[in-house]
Phi, psi and omega in degrees: 000158176256132181240120178244131176269117187228164175240112178260105189062238178260008187255116174288132179226155163258127184250110187251131176230158179297150177304131177084001180294130186257008182115168181099171185286147179221159166303141192224143175231133169260124186236129191251137183276176182267179181296133182061018175256202179197167188303320185290345180286352178249022181295335178292327173295314182298321180299313180300319181290316182296327178299337181256016174088022183251138172279141180230135175247120177247105179266154169275133176282162175310134178070010182236155176057233180290351179260014179300137178242026176057034173272149179281175187297324179294314180299317179293320180298322180292343179254018186308309185287331172299318180295314181299311182293326175295318179296322176299314179299318183290337175301325178298317178296315180298321178297316178297319179296318177303318181292312180302321184273358179063037188267334184253134181275355178199180177296143183281158166270160178231142177210174178179164179253135174056247177303326177294325175289322176298315179299318181302315180294322175295322180296328179296335178285345191247324190243103177292348181285343180296119187285321181199162184221135175246118186247107182260111181046045177249160181232140181257359182272073189304315185294313179299317181293318180296319177298317179296320178297317181296319177298320181294315178301313184293326179292338178269004175094006178277136176264114183288135182280054183225133169284167178301323179294318179294322179297315178297320179296320179295316180295324176296317179296317181294330182298334179295332184253005183279109186293334179292338177262352186224044186299332182298338180295339180293327177050038176076012179291147182294134178225135176245129175245137165234135178206140174274133182298328184264022181295118179270353187259307174244102190303144182289320190303314179299324178292319177297318178299316179299315180301315181296322176295318181292333178303324177293317181295329185259020185302329181276346179213066183298338180293346180276357184236122180233134178231116180246115177246151175233119191292333182258358185277146175253228184264063175201127182286130178289164175299318179300320179295317180297316180295319180296318181294316183290322176297319178296315179299319178301315180298320183292313186283343178263357182279000000 
């Protein structure tokens, strides 16, 4: 595969194309990394996709990778939802750039690991152009997850810099992107989930609940919904999960 380090607007990206590609539009995937990770940490996904003729865009999220601002893990964690919402907004810019540059032969799929999977599910509530989505150990229940995070921070002795009014406002804002509250936004688009049952970071149960709810919505086209669980896996995608997700993405963007 060919890997180019580029700057799209203010967003550093790795732009991956298949070996020998001479230019022109290709099936395309935008793939998002996890919390405290960076774009290059998902190159194994990009390699699998590029081998099958797919273009891949790997962006750095706010405060991550080349956009690092030397904040410690606690500081970055407290800005988790700012990062997620910024990434959702920046997907619109990346989509516009793909179109301007004539790089995608159809609408792109979007996927991601952990925070990237969380971002992907939020983006589905906002962007009807997303052709398909691969969610690796991500959760779409933004409000429930944010409340759990706040309880966890406070139990560890951190004082959150939020008034009760600000907290309520933040949860209200997150509800707009909460796929469990906005399932109709999916409109039957293909979605792949992978999650480890023993995940201590992004709990398995809410994702399973979402999947079961979506099964009703997708009753007329169940083949568009895939749920892969691994009973012994924690917060790390297995090789089998990565291969299944990339094979699934190839089928979606080439269909």
